[in-house]
C-alpha positions as CSV (number, residue, x, y, z in Angstrom):
1,S,-10.5,35.8,-3.0
2,S,-13.9,34.2,-3.4
3,K,-14.0,30.7,-2.1
4,Q,-15.7,28.1,-4.3
5,I,-16.4,25.1,-2.0
6,C,-16.8,21.6,-3.0
7,S,-15.6,18.3,-1.5
8,L,-12.8,16.5,-3.3
9,M,-11.4,13.1,-2.7
10,E,-7.7,12.5,-2.6
11,E,-7.8,10.6,-5.9
12,E,-9.4,13.6,-7.8
13,I,-6.7,15.9,-6.3
14,N,-4.0,13.6,-7.3
15,K,-5.3,13.3,-10.8
16,N,-5.6,17.2,-11.1
17,I,-2.0,17.5,-9.8
18,Q,-0.6,14.9,-12.0
19,S,-2.2,16.5,-15.0
20,T,0.1,19.6,-14.7
21,S,3.2,17.4,-14.7
22,K,6.3,18.9,-16.5
23,N,9.0,16.4,-15.8
24,I,10.8,18.7,-13.3
25,T,14.0,17.0,-12.0
26,S,16.9,18.0,-9.7
27,E,18.7,19.5,-12.7
28,N,16.0,21.8,-13.8
29,F,14.2,22.5,-10.5
30,E,13.8,26.3,-10.1
31,V,13.2,27.5,-6.5
32,H,10.3,30.2,-6.3
33,Q,10.5,31.9,-3.0
34,L,7.8,34.0,-1.4
35,K,8.3,37.6,-2.6
36,N,7.3,40.9,-1.1
37,V,6.4,39.3,2.2
38,P,4.8,41.9,4.5
39,E,6.9,43.4,7.2
40,K,4.9,41.6,10.0
41,Y,6.6,38.4,8.8
42,T,10.2,37.5,9.8
43,F,12.1,35.0,7.7
44,E,13.3,32.2,10.0
45,Y,14.7,29.2,8.0
46,E,15.0,27.6,4.5
47,E,16.1,24.3,3.1
48,Y,16.6,23.1,-0.5
49,I,17.1,19.5,-1.1
50,S,17.7,19.1,-4.9
51,E,17.7,15.4,-5.2
52,M,14.2,15.4,-3.6
53,C,13.2,18.5,-5.8
54,F,12.0,20.1,-2.4
55,Y,12.2,23.7,-1.1
56,F,11.0,24.7,2.3
57,A,10.9,28.0,4.2
58,E,9.4,29.1,7.4
59,Y,8.3,32.6,8.5
60,V,7.0,33.9,11.9
61,D,4.6,36.8,12.1
62,T,4.3,39.4,14.8
63,D,1.6,37.3,16.6
64,N,4.3,34.5,16.7
65,Q,2.3,32.3,14.2
66,I,4.6,30.2,12.1
67,I,3.9,30.0,8.4
68,R,5.5,27.1,6.4
69,Y,6.0,27.4,2.6
70,Q,6.9,24.5,0.4
71,Q,7.6,23.8,-3.2
72,R,8.0,20.4,-4.8
73,S,8.2,19.0,-8.2
74,I,4.8,17.2,-9.1
75,E,6.9,14.1,-9.8
76,H,7.8,13.9,-6.1
77,I,4.3,14.7,-4.8
78,D,3.7,11.1,-3.6
79,L,6.1,11.8,-0.8
80,W,3.4,14.2,0.6
81,S,0.4,12.9,2.5
82,I,-2.4,14.9,1.0
83,T,-4.7,14.5,4.0
84,S,-3.6,13.4,7.4
85,D,-6.9,12.7,9.1
86,G,-9.1,11.8,6.0
87,T,-10.8,15.2,5.8
88,E,-11.9,16.1,2.3
89,A,-10.4,19.1,0.7
90,E,-12.1,22.2,-0.6
91,S,-11.5,23.7,-4.0
92,I,-10.3,27.3,-3.6
93,A,-9.0,30.0,-6.0
94,V,-5.3,30.7,-5.9
95,D,-4.0,33.3,-8.5
96,G,-7.1,32.6,-10.6
97,D,-6.5,28.9,-10.8
98,R,-7.7,25.9,-8.6
99,G,-6.0,25.3,-5.4
100,Y,-7.0,23.0,-2.5
101,L,-7.5,23.8,1.1
102,L,-7.3,21.3,4.0
103,T,-8.1,22.3,7.5
104,D,-7.6,20.1,10.5
105,E,-9.6,20.0,13.8
106,D,-7.3,22.7,15.4
107,G,-7.9,25.1,12.6
108,Y,-4.5,24.6,11.0
109,H,-4.9,25.4,7.2
110,F,-2.8,23.7,4.5
111,I,-3.2,25.1,1.0
112,L,-1.9,23.1,-2.1
113,Y,-1.5,24.8,-5.4
114,P,-0.4,22.8,-8.4
115,Y,1.1,25.0,-11.1
116,E,3.4,24.4,-14.1
117,G,5.0,21.3,-12.9
118,Y,5.3,22.2,-9.3
119,V,3.1,21.8,-6.2
120,Y,3.3,24.9,-4.0
121,A,2.0,24.7,-0.4
122,I,1.6,27.2,2.4
123,S,0.2,26.3,5.9
124,G,-0.4,27.9,9.3
125,Y,-3.1,28.9,11.7
126,N,-3.5,32.2,9.9
127,E,-6.7,33.2,8.0
128,V,-7.1,31.3,4.8
129,E,-7.3,34.6,2.8
130,E,-3.9,35.7,4.4
131,L,-2.2,32.5,3.4
132,V,-3.6,32.6,-0.1
133,N,-2.4,36.2,-0.5
134,L,1.1,35.2,0.7
135,L,1.1,32.3,-1.8
136,E,0.0,34.6,-4.7
137,L,3.1,36.7,-4.0
138,V,5.3,33.9,-5.5
139,F,3.7,34.6,-8.9
140,E,3.8,38.4,-8.9
141,E,5.9,39.8,-11.6
């Protein structure tokens, strides 16, 4: 995926995320899991908290790198801290749309992708392209 880089402030990200709101509630929340995960990844753990409209899964790759995948309804996104250390996000392409990349000093990447009422996130120390590719698997038909 080609990376389009521009600095974005938290307010702009929030505005873009809120604009895709679809009034997802605990009654109509649909869990979208990672699909067709490459063999080098082992599923470790998942959790679904319906009243918080929150799904979480963790995978470990053959290099013992942990990858975390999350899905929330946009209505519950304020529970997330978009940036932890004040670094600005980069705009990146995810499945042909706009996603957001945050990277901390240690090289830990956090990718946010608002889509159809949900915010999907994937994070880990893996290469950004690898994380984006995994996230895009969610939307494969």
